[in-house]
C-alpha positions, -999 to 999 in steps of 0.1 A, spaced: 35 -608 848 10 -584 845 32 -553 841 50 -571 811 17 -578 803 7 -536 802 43 -527 785 36 -551 758 1 -537 752 16 -499 754 44 -508 732 14 -525 706 -4 -495 713 28 -471 703 37 -493 675 2 -492 659 -2 -456 665 34 -449 647 21 -470 619 -11 -450 613 6 -422 609 31 -432 589 7 -448 562 -10 -413 567 22 -394 560 28 -421 530 -6 -415 516 -6 -376 514 25 -375 499 11 -404 469 -17 -378 466 6 -346 460 24 -373 433 -6 -382 418 -21 -348 420 7 -333 402 6 -363 374 -28 -356 368 -20 -321 361 4 -325 334 -18 -353 321 -46 -332 320 -26 -305 306 -16 -325 277 -50 -336 270 -60 -299 268 -30 -298 242 -44 -324 223 -80 -314 226 -63 -279 211 -50 -292 178 -78 -314 172 -98 -278 174 -74 -266 153 -77 -292 130 -121 -293 128 -128 -258 127 -120 -249 97 -139 -275 81 -171 -264 103 -181 -229 97 -172 -210 64 -142 -192 66 -162 -157 59 -174 -156 96 -134 -157 111 -143 -181 139 -110 -199 136 -85 -190 151 -48 -218 151 -37 -195 183 -67 -190 203 -81 -232 198 -108 -226 231 -122 -194 222 -127 -209 182 -145 -237 199 -167 -217 218 -170 -189 186 -182 -224 166 -206 -230 195 -218 -196 198 -221 -192 156 -243 -227 162 -263 -214 190 -275 -178 168 -309 -190 159 -317 -216 188 -348 -210 213 -329 -227 244 -360 -227 258 -383 -248 232 -353 -269 213 -321 -296 219 -296 -280 201 -300 -308 169 -337 -286 166 -324 -256 161 -324 -239 129 -288 -237 120 -264 -211 103 -243 -220 72 -224 -255 84 -198 -273 64 -206 -305 80 -239 -303 102 -234 -336 118 -193 -332 127 -210 -298 144 -229 -314 165 -206 -342 178 -182 -304 183 -206 -285 204 -213 -311 229 -169 -313 230 -169 -283 237 -202 -282 264 -176 -312 279 -147 -290 283 -168 -267 297 -174 -289 324 -137 -292 337 -131 -261 352 -150 -259 381 -133 -294 390 -99 -279 380 -105 -247 406 -117 -269 435 -79 -288 432 -62 -262 429 -78 -248 462 -75 -274 479 -39 -280 467 -34 -245 480 -45 -260 515 -25 -295 512 -55 -310 512 -37 -330 487 -66 -363 484 -91 -336 475 -66 -321 454 -63 -349 430 -93 -364 429 -111 -330 415 -82 -330 389 -89 -366 383 -129 -358 376 -116 -327 353 -97 -355 338 -131 -373 334 -142 -342 313 -113 -337 296 -122 -373 281 -153 -368 271 -145 -338 254 -118 -357 233 -141 -381 225 -166 -363 210 -133 -335 189 -125 -373 175 -161 -384 166 -159 -346 150 -127 -354 133 -137 -385 117 -173 -368 106 -152 -344 87 -126 -371 74 -154 -391 63 -144 -420 85 
């Protein structure tokens, strides 16, 4: 009887270990699939952001600045931001208090400036995600790609606010 109990307990431990291992393998596979899906979602979000940049940029700065380039929306966005910051004493004032160069719509430009700030914050998380994926650490790869998405959503939100402002909505 004692031997049967020991066999039963041993079998239960073996079964439990097997189930835990199977669970971990399944969880890792889910993280990998989720990571790959999140990359596609983030890339799609960046494409939408690029479209908003191309729409809004020419409505923020004079054409004479030649900042807006539909072929390089991220460079255009950074260019608008640098244009806005040229008279800004970062030690003394917030961007809202800076003496702005000529802008076609200051209120929209301030939303746009914030959108660019949010966009910049997604880069470190995508880098961390890529490094984790290279190591096969799919959970951290997914979690970092998810954090990048959070900043892309903030960027998109601010960009849409800027678009609505320039459209008079």
